[in-house]
Wavefront OBJ file of the C-alpha trace (Angstrom):
o trace
v 9.091 19.521 16.507
v 6.162 21.523 17.875
v 8.023 24.702 16.860
v 7.392 23.680 13.245
v 3.621 23.865 13.750
v 1.440 26.991 13.606
v -0.153 28.011 16.949
v -3.321 30.059 17.286
v -5.372 28.371 14.573
v -8.316 25.985 14.471
v -6.112 22.913 14.982
v -2.933 22.200 16.958
v -2.025 18.634 17.843
v 1.189 16.806 18.706
v 1.356 13.212 19.877
v 4.527 11.640 21.263
v 4.760 8.058 20.002
v 8.259 6.898 20.920
v 7.114 4.988 24.012
v 4.411 3.228 21.997
v 6.452 2.320 18.951
v 9.918 1.663 20.402
v 10.405 -2.109 20.644
v 7.267 -2.828 18.586
v 8.987 -5.738 16.818
v 9.732 -7.339 20.192
v 6.056 -7.091 21.140
v 5.125 -8.740 17.834
v 7.558 -11.543 18.674
v 5.990 -11.844 22.136
v 2.532 -12.221 20.597
v 3.928 -14.935 18.310
v 5.324 -16.849 21.290
v 2.005 -16.559 23.135
v 0.114 -18.024 20.180
v 2.635 -20.832 19.730
v 2.247 -21.704 23.415
v -1.387 -22.667 22.863
v -1.886 -26.421 23.376
v -2.882 -28.918 20.679
v -1.859 -26.712 17.749
v -0.971 -28.873 14.697
v 2.604 -28.552 13.460
v 1.423 -27.310 10.056
v -0.392 -24.390 11.687
v 2.669 -23.680 13.832
v 4.805 -23.348 10.694
v 2.284 -20.955 9.174
v 2.216 -18.863 12.364
v 6.020 -18.711 12.476
v 6.254 -17.640 8.835
v 3.509 -15.033 9.110
v 4.972 -13.497 12.252
v 8.497 -13.637 10.821
v 7.309 -11.500 7.916
v 5.491 -9.060 10.234
v 8.431 -8.814 12.648
v 10.949 -8.202 9.876
v 8.736 -5.562 8.256
v 8.363 -3.718 11.563
v 12.124 -3.812 12.230
v 13.094 -2.799 8.699
v 10.349 -0.256 8.017
v 11.644 2.352 10.454
v 8.295 2.668 12.225
v 9.985 2.039 15.595
v 12.014 5.240 15.149
v 8.970 7.551 14.901
v 9.194 9.845 17.927
v 5.966 11.770 17.362
v 3.432 13.159 14.904
v 1.736 16.547 14.838
v -0.486 18.796 12.767
v -1.832 22.330 12.780
v -4.151 24.540 10.747
v -4.369 28.328 10.626
v -5.980 30.938 8.363
v -3.373 32.971 6.471
v -5.865 35.266 4.708
v -9.607 35.280 4.053
v -10.459 32.071 2.211
v -6.955 30.559 2.442
v -5.761 28.122 5.117
v -2.336 26.638 5.846
v -1.985 23.092 7.131
v 1.259 21.672 8.557
v 2.104 18.070 9.304
v 5.257 16.714 10.993
v 6.567 13.250 11.774
v 9.660 13.323 13.988
v 12.381 10.700 13.903
v 14.084 9.596 17.116
v 17.341 11.509 17.530
v 20.360 9.393 16.644
v 18.247 6.586 15.152
v 19.478 4.791 12.049
v 18.212 6.184 8.772
v 17.983 2.836 6.978
v 14.265 2.149 7.516
v 12.164 1.716 4.400
v 9.972 4.702 5.223
v 13.032 6.960 5.491
v 14.733 5.662 2.317
v 12.019 4.904 -0.233
v 10.501 8.393 -0.346
v 13.596 10.546 -0.703
v 16.306 11.473 1.774
v 16.631 15.237 1.259
v 14.621 17.992 -0.497
v 15.324 18.865 -4.124
v 13.934 21.144 -6.819
v 10.335 20.306 -7.748
v 11.135 19.529 -11.392
v 7.734 17.934 -12.030
v 6.017 21.323 -11.943
v 8.173 22.452 -14.861
v 6.330 19.996 -17.120
v 2.752 20.864 -16.146
v 0.608 22.999 -18.529
v -1.594 25.831 -17.292
v -4.798 23.759 -17.473
v -3.527 21.035 -15.134
v -6.438 20.219 -12.825
v -4.893 17.617 -10.546
v -1.404 16.250 -9.915
v 0.491 14.104 -7.449
v 4.252 13.606 -7.647
v 6.557 11.950 -5.140
v 9.941 10.376 -4.713
v 9.585 6.596 -4.713
v 12.417 4.096 -5.006
v 10.652 1.425 -7.080
v 13.796 -0.686 -7.374
v 14.197 -0.559 -3.599
v 10.571 -1.584 -3.031
v 10.883 -4.575 -5.384
v 14.199 -5.641 -3.866
v 12.758 -5.401 -0.343
v 9.734 -7.514 -1.285
v 11.974 -10.310 -2.536
v 14.290 -10.031 0.454
v 11.447 -10.112 2.995
v 9.860 -13.122 1.259
v 13.129 -15.050 1.532
v 13.735 -13.997 5.145
v 10.236 -15.052 6.217
v 10.591 -18.426 4.486
v 7.270 -18.230 2.619
v 7.838 -20.345 -0.536
v 4.536 -19.418 -2.203
v 5.317 -15.703 -1.855
v 8.843 -16.242 -3.208
v 7.571 -18.245 -6.183
v 4.969 -15.591 -7.031
v 7.626 -12.861 -7.098
v 9.970 -15.070 -9.134
v 7.185 -15.687 -11.664
v 6.656 -11.946 -12.050
v 10.369 -11.457 -12.604
v 10.535 -14.235 -15.201
v 7.316 -13.263 -16.961
v 8.410 -9.668 -17.490
v 11.743 -10.851 -18.876
v 9.995 -13.330 -21.162
v 7.639 -10.653 -22.498
v 9.924 -7.644 -22.944
v 13.427 -9.126 -22.931
v 14.653 -7.639 -19.626
v 13.904 -8.628 -16.048
v 11.715 -6.492 -13.820
v 14.709 -5.857 -11.556
v 16.727 -4.581 -14.518
v 13.907 -2.309 -15.681
v 13.357 -0.834 -12.224
v 17.100 -0.398 -11.829
v 16.961 2.183 -14.625
v 14.377 4.304 -12.776
v 15.501 7.389 -10.867
v 13.122 7.326 -7.896
v 10.354 9.762 -8.862
v 6.822 9.076 -10.145
v 3.742 11.186 -10.751
v 0.333 11.460 -12.355
v -1.462 14.517 -13.717
v -4.950 15.248 -15.036
v -5.257 17.977 -17.659
v -8.680 19.415 -18.584
v -9.127 20.957 -22.022
v -12.272 23.161 -22.029
v -11.771 23.976 -25.722
v -12.759 20.381 -26.556
v -15.823 19.494 -24.466
v -16.981 15.891 -24.275
v -20.642 14.888 -23.969
v -21.318 11.938 -21.664
v -24.717 10.314 -20.980
v -26.669 12.355 -18.467
v -29.970 12.179 -16.601
v -33.196 11.927 -18.546
v -31.409 10.832 -21.701
v -29.591 14.147 -21.906
v -25.876 14.857 -22.094
v -23.431 15.696 -19.333
v -20.710 17.882 -20.817
v -17.197 17.992 -19.345
v -13.854 19.351 -20.554
v -11.768 16.765 -22.410
v -9.764 14.941 -19.685
v -6.217 13.852 -20.477
v -3.969 11.819 -18.181
v -0.194 11.768 -17.994
v 1.857 9.332 -15.909
v 5.550 10.131 -15.560
v 8.464 8.046 -14.296
v 11.897 9.573 -13.842
v 14.587 7.442 -15.504
v 18.384 7.326 -15.537
v 18.558 6.582 -19.262
v 16.237 5.810 -22.212
v 16.689 2.025 -22.030
v 13.261 1.474 -20.460
v 11.629 3.329 -23.347
v 13.632 1.377 -25.914
v 12.682 -1.921 -24.262
v 8.964 -1.130 -24.043
v 8.806 0.415 -27.518
v 10.445 -2.703 -28.958
v 7.926 -4.905 -27.171
v 5.033 -2.834 -28.571
v 6.385 -3.144 -32.105
v 6.654 -6.922 -31.748
v 3.202 -7.470 -30.271
v 0.947 -4.813 -31.854
v -0.910 -5.537 -35.118
v 0.636 -4.156 -38.316
v -0.104 -0.478 -38.963
v -1.582 -0.080 -35.456
v 1.318 2.062 -34.240
v 3.206 5.108 -35.327
v 6.292 6.696 -33.825
v 8.356 9.828 -34.100
v 10.928 12.109 -32.532
v 14.673 11.832 -32.303
v 17.461 12.170 -29.753
v 16.154 12.848 -26.246
v 12.526 13.123 -27.408
v 10.918 9.989 -28.845
v 7.438 8.551 -28.793
v 5.353 5.609 -29.990
v 1.596 5.217 -29.827
v -1.630 4.217 -31.506
v -1.899 5.422 -35.084
v -5.602 6.278 -34.701
v -7.674 7.363 -31.682
v -9.882 4.708 -30.125
v -13.617 5.047 -30.944
v -14.683 6.218 -27.479
v -16.616 9.313 -26.382
v -13.427 10.443 -24.624
v -10.520 10.972 -26.980
v -8.037 8.174 -26.308
v -4.824 7.648 -28.257
v -2.327 6.119 -25.781
v 1.249 7.296 -26.295
v 4.494 6.149 -24.695
v 7.300 8.679 -24.872
v 10.611 9.733 -23.410
v 11.575 13.376 -22.970
v 14.197 14.840 -20.683
v 14.583 12.660 -17.600
v 11.066 11.214 -17.750
v 9.318 8.276 -19.343
v 5.729 9.313 -20.097
v 2.528 7.385 -20.675
v -0.239 9.722 -21.852
v -3.805 9.222 -23.016
v -3.309 11.370 -26.132
v -0.477 12.447 -28.390
v -1.409 16.076 -27.825
v -0.817 16.026 -24.072
v 2.649 14.469 -24.531
v 3.487 17.262 -26.978
v 2.219 19.901 -24.531
v 4.277 18.515 -21.657
v 7.395 18.660 -23.793
v 6.645 22.186 -25.014
v 6.029 23.448 -21.466
v 9.297 21.936 -20.265
v 11.137 23.531 -23.183
v 9.708 26.960 -22.293
v 7.611 27.141 -25.460
v 4.372 27.344 -23.448
v 3.652 28.768 -19.968
v 3.579 26.322 -17.080
v 1.166 25.796 -14.204
v 3.446 27.930 -12.027
v 2.429 31.058 -13.986
v -1.306 30.822 -13.203
v -2.789 33.170 -10.559
v -4.452 30.229 -8.778
v -1.177 28.324 -8.349
v 0.706 31.440 -7.281
v -1.861 32.187 -4.570
v -1.923 28.625 -3.260
v 1.872 28.215 -3.302
v 2.730 31.591 -1.742
v 5.011 31.017 1.247
v 5.429 27.276 0.660
v 8.866 25.694 0.042
v 10.119 25.480 -3.535
v 12.065 22.309 -2.722
v 10.742 18.985 -1.478
v 10.228 15.283 -2.114
v 6.539 15.329 -2.989
v 4.009 17.759 -4.381
v 0.245 17.722 -4.924
v -2.153 20.184 -6.556
v -5.939 20.333 -6.900
v -7.452 23.148 -8.949
v -10.821 24.817 -8.526
v -11.703 23.469 -11.998
v -11.237 19.921 -10.712
v -13.497 20.698 -7.765
v -16.205 22.047 -10.074
v -15.927 18.953 -12.271
v -16.335 16.646 -9.273
v -19.318 18.665 -8.061
v -21.039 18.465 -11.456
v -20.312 14.751 -11.692
v -21.865 14.161 -8.275
v -24.957 16.174 -9.181
v -25.349 14.264 -12.460
v -24.915 10.951 -10.632
v -27.585 11.871 -8.094
v -29.931 13.078 -10.831
v -29.644 9.762 -12.679
v -30.052 7.840 -9.419
v -33.193 9.815 -8.569
v -34.841 8.461 -11.723
v -34.117 4.829 -10.845
v -33.863 4.780 -7.038
v -35.222 8.068 -5.647
v -35.195 6.897 -2.013
v -31.515 5.978 -2.174
v -30.675 9.259 -3.908
v -32.451 11.162 -1.147
v -30.427 9.313 1.514
v -27.150 10.056 -0.274
v -27.996 13.717 -0.737
v -29.172 14.200 2.848
v -26.265 12.360 4.485
v -23.507 13.798 2.305
v -22.089 10.383 1.472
v -20.544 11.714 -1.711
v -17.328 13.655 -1.435
v -18.949 17.080 -1.361
v -17.115 20.214 -2.389
v -13.495 19.666 -3.427
v -11.336 22.598 -2.326
v -8.432 23.938 -4.368
v -5.135 23.130 -2.668
v -1.377 22.844 -3.065
v 0.952 20.776 -0.868
v 4.690 20.145 -0.577
v 6.286 17.378 1.488
v 9.944 16.827 2.344
v 12.278 14.627 4.370
v 15.433 15.488 6.285
v 17.498 14.238 9.222
v 14.775 15.189 11.725
v 11.953 13.287 9.981
v 9.200 14.189 7.515
v 7.172 17.364 7.084
v 4.463 18.707 4.809
v 2.810 22.076 4.234
v -0.316 22.782 2.252
v -2.581 25.730 1.547
v -6.219 25.289 0.681
v -9.356 27.306 0.055
v -11.125 25.334 2.813
v -10.108 24.855 6.429
v -8.670 21.310 6.749
v -10.514 20.990 10.071
v -13.807 21.003 8.150
v -12.473 18.310 5.834
v -11.378 16.197 8.808
v -14.766 16.656 10.457
v -16.539 15.484 7.300
v -14.296 12.436 7.172
v -15.142 11.563 10.792
v -18.889 11.964 10.244
v -19.186 10.607 6.728
v -16.711 7.748 7.148
v -18.978 5.419 9.166
v -21.947 6.331 6.958
v -19.911 5.565 3.848
v -18.936 2.178 5.276
v -22.586 1.428 5.989
v -23.551 2.512 2.498
v -20.784 0.352 1.078
v -22.478 -2.657 2.662
v -26.023 -1.505 1.873
v -25.691 -0.481 -1.773
v -24.636 -3.918 -3.095
v -27.616 -5.452 -1.305
v -29.959 -2.864 -2.813
v -28.458 -3.423 -6.251
v -28.890 -7.194 -5.878
v -32.514 -6.778 -4.818
v -33.186 -4.498 -7.787
v -31.568 -6.973 -10.193
v -33.638 -9.831 -8.814
v -36.829 -7.808 -9.101
v -36.071 -6.953 -12.727
v -35.340 -10.606 -13.471
v -38.679 -11.628 -11.941
v -40.516 -9.052 -14.086
v -38.741 -10.303 -17.202
v -39.551 -13.958 -16.496
v -43.193 -13.047 -15.865
v -43.291 -11.203 -19.208
v -41.979 -14.311 -20.975
v -44.637 -16.471 -19.291
v -47.372 -14.049 -20.367
v -46.087 -14.021 -23.943
v -45.708 -17.824 -24.046
v -49.281 -18.205 -22.790
v -50.448 -15.728 -25.423
v -48.754 -17.809 -28.131
v -50.518 -20.976 -26.928
v -53.898 -19.212 -26.854
v -53.267 -17.902 -30.375
v -52.376 -21.411 -31.569
v -55.607 -22.812 -30.082
v -57.578 -20.329 -32.202
v -55.522 -20.938 -35.394
v -55.427 -24.702 -35.926
v -52.384 -25.228 -33.676
v -50.089 -22.867 -35.587
v -48.056 -20.049 -34.054
v -48.157 -16.543 -35.619
v -45.500 -15.120 -37.909
v -44.652 -12.339 -35.428
v -45.452 -11.375 -31.853
v -47.604 -8.419 -32.873
v -50.364 -10.937 -33.718
v -50.853 -11.949 -30.060
v -51.601 -8.485 -28.700
v -55.214 -9.379 -27.935
v -54.005 -12.437 -25.979
v -51.736 -10.580 -23.489
v -52.770 -8.110 -20.777
v -50.828 -4.957 -21.768
v -47.983 -3.577 -23.927
v -45.690 -3.681 -20.867
v -45.124 -7.440 -21.237
v -43.313 -6.907 -24.558
v -40.393 -5.123 -22.849
v -37.614 -6.344 -20.574
v -36.800 -3.847 -17.770
v -33.140 -3.864 -18.882
v -33.847 -2.972 -22.514
v -32.252 0.460 -23.178
v -34.623 0.887 -26.148
v -37.709 0.445 -23.976
v -40.089 3.414 -24.444
v -40.310 5.729 -21.443
v -43.122 5.479 -20.641
v -44.461 2.387 -22.395
v -47.717 3.283 -24.217
v -50.849 2.119 -22.428
v -52.774 1.480 -25.642
v -51.904 -0.868 -28.509
v -52.610 1.862 -31.066
v -49.590 3.877 -29.894
v -47.197 0.910 -29.855
v -45.182 0.366 -33.077
v -45.987 -2.911 -34.829
v -42.684 -4.676 -34.178
v -41.700 -3.033 -30.875
v -40.460 -5.287 -28.097
v -37.421 -6.710 -26.342
v -37.852 -10.441 -26.842
v -36.651 -12.660 -29.689
v -39.400 -14.811 -31.264
v -37.683 -18.021 -32.427
v -40.585 -20.149 -33.719
v -42.682 -18.073 -36.157
v -45.290 -20.167 -38.006
v -44.360 -23.399 -36.187
v -47.105 -25.948 -35.458
v -47.437 -26.640 -31.744
v -48.382 -30.315 -32.155
v -45.154 -31.198 -33.979
v -42.831 -29.421 -31.558
v -41.397 -30.761 -28.314
v -42.548 -29.161 -25.087
v -38.986 -28.079 -24.276
v -38.402 -26.285 -27.580
v -37.359 -22.659 -27.011
v -39.833 -20.211 -28.494
v -38.854 -16.871 -26.855
v -35.544 -15.503 -25.581
v -34.569 -12.419 -23.570
v -31.204 -11.105 -24.849
v -30.614 -9.170 -21.606
v -31.283 -11.714 -18.835
v -30.658 -14.918 -20.786
v -34.083 -16.294 -19.848
v -36.040 -18.402 -22.360
v -39.660 -19.524 -22.703
v -40.508 -23.017 -23.962
v -43.386 -24.379 -25.991
v -45.083 -25.663 -22.841
v -45.078 -22.167 -21.300
v -42.263 -22.792 -18.809
v -39.428 -20.273 -18.375
v -35.812 -21.100 -17.529
v -32.337 -19.627 -17.848
v -30.803 -20.428 -21.227
v -27.759 -22.121 -19.678
v -29.836 -24.122 -17.230
v -30.415 -27.810 -17.755
v -33.666 -28.708 -19.416
l 1 2 3 4 5 6 7 8 9 10 11 12 13 14 15 16 17 18 19 20 21 22 23 24 25 26 27 28 29 30 31 32 33 34 35 36 37 38 39 40 41 42 43 44 45 46 47 48 49 50 51 52 53 54 55 56 57 58 59 60 61 62 63 64 65 66 67 68 69 70 71 72 73 74 75 76 77 78 79 80 81 82 83 84 85 86 87 88 89 90 91 92 93 94 95 96 97 98 99 100 101 102 103 104 105 106 107 108 109 110 111 112 113 114 115 116 117 118 119 120 121 122 123 124 125 126 127 128 129 130 131 132 133 134 135 136 137 138 139 140 141 142 143 144 145 146 147 148 149 150 151 152 153 154 155 156 157 158 159 160 161 162 163 164 165 166 167 168 169 170 171 172 173 174 175 176 177 178 179 180 181 182 183 184 185 186 187 188 189 190 191 192 193 194 195 196 197 198 199 200 201 202 203 204 205 206 207 208 209 210 211 212 213 214 215 216 217 218 219 220 221 222 223 224 225 226 227 228 229 230 231 232 233 234 235 236 237 238 239 240 241 242 243 244 245 246 247 248 249 250 251 252 253 254 255 256 257 258 259 260 261 262 263 264 265 266 267 268 269 270 271 272 273 274 275 276 277 278 279 280 281 282 283 284 285 286 287 288 289 290 291 292 293 294 295 296 297 298 299 300 301 302 303 304 305 306 307 308 309 310 311 312 313 314 315 316 317 318 319 320 321 322 323 324 325 326 327 328 329 330 331 332 333 334 335 336 337 338 339 340 341 342 343 344 345 346 347 348 349 350 351 352 353 354 355 356 357 358 359 360 361 362 363 364 365 366 367 368 369 370 371 372 373 374 375 376 377 378 379 380 381 382 383 384 385 386 387 388 389 390 391 392 393 394 395 396 397 398 399 400 401 402 403 404 405 406 407 408 409 410 411 412 413 414 415 416 417 418 419 420 421 422 423 424 425 426 427 428 429 430 431 432 433 434 435 436 437 438 439 440 441 442 443 444 445 446 447 448 449 450 451 452 453 454 455 456 457 458 459 460 461 462 463 464 465 466 467 468 469 470 471 472 473 474 475 476 477 478 479 480 481 482 483 484 485 486 487 488 489 490 491 492 493 494 495 496 497 498 499 500 501 502 503 504 505 506 507 508 509 510 511 512 513 514 515 516 517 518 519 520 521 522 523 524
């Protein structure tokens, strides 16, 4: 298999694994026996150990992992700014080809039909052979073989629930699939979308549109799902069209979101499509019919795909436009973070915890009697990407544990500020009442001279809070503030101490007549 790798580049690696992986299921069984030999183990725990190890042992035996003879990879520059990466996974000569990993993802290369659907402004796509019916059948079979009743019942419930909802069982639906799935992101720069950006500004991106495709043997899946939508959707919520091999059904009107969203389910050719807009479904169909140019005609795709196989079992593409979008998104995210948590933003920027530059790339993978292989070409050396993963990975894991703690601390601090504001306002109301024959004011603006500053009128979570809050009362609008005043004009003497007088709509905290502050759902 090493002859299928490229020598003389920045990376060349081959690892023989047959001695490690051969007989792996037997070693799993040996570990099971060692655990069961422990003294004083209750019989209930023994049953659980047997079932868990039975599932693991069967999965190892049936997956095909024991027949992996070796794995290798290489990377070499093919021209300035373009790098080829190869990956191989060899199968033991003469080994059976019935392992899940050798059957579920295609058995032999075929034409890459998915590319014939993709428009020229496709920014990202992944397509692969995947036997969904085989995966579902194996799950049920392994659950029965391991003797795990709870697992079996959960799968049976899924099967029954799908049949109850749509009229056909999940097994029947998956039986109509043809073993190929994919997802694509299309960017439409002619229709930019403005998203919230740093400093209250806008972050503009091309309109993103998603398409998920599932290869089918016949249109029965579409007919089943379309019928279910018609039965369950509100009247006039859907519209449909097409005839013959091209049919669709979807929302009659786009959803009121910043991003255009009008989900559409359609069938065209050999694929069942779920798209975020009607327009992208129409474009896919037109590209496949030859009425519009496809992704294959673009200079970027032709450069990246030069010399790569035109047949395979999987394909992936990342455009330079997608990389630029990710870079802009990261910069906007950091800019917004710098306003709220500048120290954290500085750590992220300095350590490179975000994904960094996304290189344009194209990859093809295939399976044959010798094992699995893949080739890709990219505008960045894969060795650099691997190095970033090695360095950034541990930092990202640390950040994953640190960021929730920081977010929790920030939330608690904001809650404390809000509760303190309510206490200050409640005290101001009591002081006002003392000066006005025990009667509260008609609005909060009347207690300004009884509270320390305009800041106490605003919850930290209020999106309408002025930035910055005026330091003087003269510059603060008369009725500005975050808190709801629930007892205007009420006499303090006739009210119970626990009566709620102020409420924060963001934190759910409330202030009472006696000046105490609690959560609204807390017992009083």
